[in-house]
Each structure stands twice: as structure tokens, then as C-alpha cells.
N, C-alpha and C positions, 0 to 999 in steps of 0.2 A: 444436591442439585443447586442449592443457592450459592454454594462456593464456586461451582462451575460458572454460574451467571456472573459472579464477581470477577472471575478470571477472564471471561469473555469481554467484560467491560474494560478490564485492565489492558487486554490486548488491543481492543479498539482505540482506547486512549493513547496507547503507545504508537499505534500506526498513524493516528491523527497528528501526533507530535512529530513523527518521523517525516510524514509527507510535508508538513509545514516547514520543517527544517530544511528539506531538500528544495522546496520552492525558494526559500530565502537564500540557501547556500548550495547550489547544485554541485554534484560531485561526478565522478566517473563510475556510475553504477546504473543498474537497470531502472531504478525508480526515477532517477534524474532524467534518464532517456525517455521514460513515459511522460514525465512532466513537460519535456521539451517537444514531444511528438505532436504533429498536427495532421489532420485529415487532408484529403485532397482539396477540400473546401476551405482549409485554413483554420478549422475549429480545433480546440484543444480539449482534453478530458476535463470534466468538472472536478472539483475537490472531492466530492463523494465518489466519483468514478475512480479517482486515483487511490483513495483509501481502500475501496473494494478490490481494486486490482492488486494493491500491495498485500491485502489479506489473502487473496486467492493464490498469489505467487508463494507466499510464506507457507500456507497450508499445503498446497500441492507439491511444493518442493520437499516439505517434511514427509508427506506421504510417500513420495517416490524414493526418498533416501531410506526411509525406515522399513520399507517392505521388500 
């Protein structure tokens, strides 16, 4: 169980780095699109929301591909 906790921390740290990288250097990908997106009121997603969204996309994509 502790090894799983370590792996989850590694995943979270990877996603934090990836989001920061895309903020600094946007690309032509879904994460960059999320970073650039704005609500009707002009608000953008917070850093935490971006990381959570990236995690959800990764996990849900894996689940849909592997089942």
C-alpha cells in the first residue's frame, strides 16, 4: 500500500510539472487548450483545477482504452 502511495505522489508531481510546462510553453494539445480556456465571465481554471483535470483525463482515458 505504501508503494502505491509513492506512485500516486509521483503521478501528481509529474502532472504538476506537466501543467507548469504547458503554462510556460503552450502546445497544440488538450492541456494547453484547457489552460487557454476562459469561462463566459473571463475566468480561467486555477492551477489546482488544471492538475485535477489533467489527472482525470489521464485516468479516464486509460480506463476507457483498457476496458
